[in-house]
N, C-alpha and C positions, 0 to 999 in steps of 0.2 A: 774354439768357433764349434758351432753344433749344428749336424745337420739332421733333417728328419729320417735320414735315411740312417739305418744302424750298422749297415755295413762300411758305410762311407766311414763313419766317426768310428769304428776300429781300425781301420786304415789310417785317419789323420791321427789316432791316438798311438798308434806302433812307431809310426815314421815320428811324431814329435817325441817319442822316449827314445828311440834311436839315434836325436839330435842333441837331446840333453844327455844322453850316456856318451858322448864323444870327450875326451880329454882336454882338459884346460889346457896344460901344456905338455908338448912333445920332448924329445930327449934334446937332451943339452941346454933347456929349459928355453926352448923354442914354443912358441904358442902355437896348436894344430887347429887349425879350421875346421868347424864339424864336417862330417861327409855331404857332398855338394847331392841332392837328388833331383833329377829335371823332374819338373813338374807335368802334368799330364795335359793335351790340348785337346781341343776338338778333332782337329784334323788327325790326331792319335787313333780318337775312337773310329773317327768314320773311316780311315785305312783298315785297319783291323776289321771292322763289321763288314765291311765289301769284300775283305780276302777269305773272310770265314764262308761269306756267300757264296762265294766262287768254288769254293773246296765242297760245300753242300751240292750245290748244282751239278758239279762236274762229276762227285760220286755218285749222284742220283741219275746222271746221263749216262753213267755205265754200267749202273744195275739194271736200269731200263732195257740198255742193250743185250745185256747178260742173262734177260729173262728168257728170251728167245735163243739162245745160244746153248746154253749151259743152265737149266732149271734146276738141277741139283745143287752146283753150287752157289746159285743163286741165294736159295734157302739157309747154306750156311755163312752166308755174309750176311742176312736178314738178323738171324741169330745173333751173331756178334755185333751188329750194329745196334740191335735193340739193349743188349747187358751193357754195351761200352755207352748208349745215350742213357738209359733211366741207372746205371751205376753215378755218372758224372750230374748228373740232375739233381739224383739225391746227394750227392757230397756238397753242392752247391746251397744246399738250405741250410748247412749246418760250418760251411766254411767259403769263406772268398778265393775262387780259383781265378787264380792270375796266369798259371803254366801256359805257354802258349802251345806244348805240344798236347798236352790234355785237353786242351779245349778245340783244338786243330782233328784230334782222335773224335770228340764231341761229333764238329761237324760233319767229317766223314762218315760216320757210323749212321748218323741220321740223315746223311745222304743216301746211303744204301737202303734206309727202308721206305726213305721217301719216293724212291726210283720205281721199286716193284709196287708197292701199294697205289700209287699213281697212276701205275699202267694199267693195272687190273681194275681201277675205277674209272678210267678212258675205256677200258674195252667196254664197261656196262652202260657207261652215259658220255658218250663222245661231248668234247670240248669242257667238260668238267673241271680239267687240271687247269687250263687257261683261266677259268672263270674264279678259281679258287687262287690262283697267282695274281689275277688280277684285284682279287677283293682283298687278299692280303697286304699287300702294297697299299691300295687303297685304303684302307683301315689305319694303316701305320702313318701314313700321310696327314688321315684327319686327327688323328691323337695329337701329331706333333704341331699341327696347327693350331688344335685348341689351346696347347700347354705354351706355346707361345703367345697366344693371345689371353693368357692368364684366364682362361674359363674353367678348366679343369686344373688343379695343383695337388700336391701331397701334402700331407700332416701328419701326425702321430698316428691318428685314430684311422688314417686312410692305410697307412703302411702296416697296421697290425690285423685290420682285416683284410687286405691282401695278403700277408701271409699265412693266416691262417686258413683262410681260402683256399691259397696253395696248396697246405698240407693236406686239407681235404680232399683233394684233387686229385694229390698224388697216391694216398690212399685208397680212392676208388678205383684208379686205373691199376695200381697193384694187387689189390682184390678182384679185379676183373681177370689180369694177369693169370693169377693164382687158380682161378674158377674154370678159365680155359684150358690150363695144363691136366686139369682132373675133367675136363669134357663137361663141365657145369655150367651153363647159361643162366647168370644173374639178370639177364634184361635189361642191362644200364646202357647197354645198345644193340644196334640193329644193323644186322648185316646183309640186308637185301632178304631178307626171309620172312615176310610177313608187314603187317601194318604196323607202323610207328606209333609207339605208344604215347601218351603223353607225359611219362617220367623220362622217356629217351629224349624228347621233343625238349623239355626242359634242360636236360644235363647238356644238350648240346647249346643250346643258347646261353646258356650259365657258361659253359667253356669258351666260347666266341666272347662274350663280354668280360668275362674274367682275363682273360687272352690282350684284350684292345684297353684295358686298363692297368693292366703291367707295364705296360709303355710308360706311365707317368712315374713310376718308380724308377725307369732307367733312366728317362730326362732327368730325373732329378738329379740322381746320381751323377750323370754328366755335368750339368750346369754347376753345380756346387762343387764337384771335383777339381771344374778349371779353375774356380772362383777361389777355393781354400788352396792352391797349390798341392792337388793330390798325387803323390809319385806315378813316373809315368805309367808304371806296370798296371796302375788302376784303370788304365786304358784296354785293358785286356779282359777286366772284370766285365766293365760295360760292355764292350763288342759280345761278350759270352753272353751276357742279358738280355742285349739288343738280339742277336740271333736266336739263342733259344725261343724267345718272346713271337719272333718270326715263325719257326718253327712249329711252335704249337698253335700259332694263329692259323698256320697252314691247314694243320690238319684237322683242326675244329672249322675253319670254315670248308673242307672239303668232306666232312662228315654233314653238316648242316646242307649243304648242297646235295647230298645224296639223299637224302630226307624228301627233299622239294622235288627232287625228280623221280621218286617212287609213285 
């Protein structure tokens, strides 16, 4: 059984190999049954995704509150959260992450960043955080409906495009971070200091579009994972993809809304 999602194919191949490697006969001539692996369900993915979003929200609320109480500690937590988030995000491009502790650390780290940045943005543009939250979940629901109605579907070409564009986005963000470390402004993103350039508008719109389309890969992974009987731990990988997609979409919409408000 083959899927359009290469990560799912690797997981299914690994599971099949584990079953094939099971001994045909046990001790004393007793036949040994292959190890039973509980398949993932849609409920598994939903429960894990909701749990990760709750972790993100709670850590975000904590850092929002801490920004007024202890700004110095907030800066440290933001740095820890950024390192953890970037590290896990980069690793996810090269390997399937199913460890709940690693995924939970990613959600908490991103929440610490979300809380502080959102507070700063709210201070500059009143109401922007609520608008970004509503926009994020609105886009998610819209993409889910389009996928359900078979208006948009995954394909090998679509997967290659999304993966290639994703590597490009990651490289762009890393270059910008390195530039900031050396006080070099590459002009890729506007921080409220001057007019928004066409390049900055283009990047912001592309980020939102890519984030929205990335859910097609996640929906395809869940649908085919359930159909093909992927192991339960696959639900963590799917939940991580959903959570990471929602977080990135929120960041992208928040930035785009700030451009519109300038």
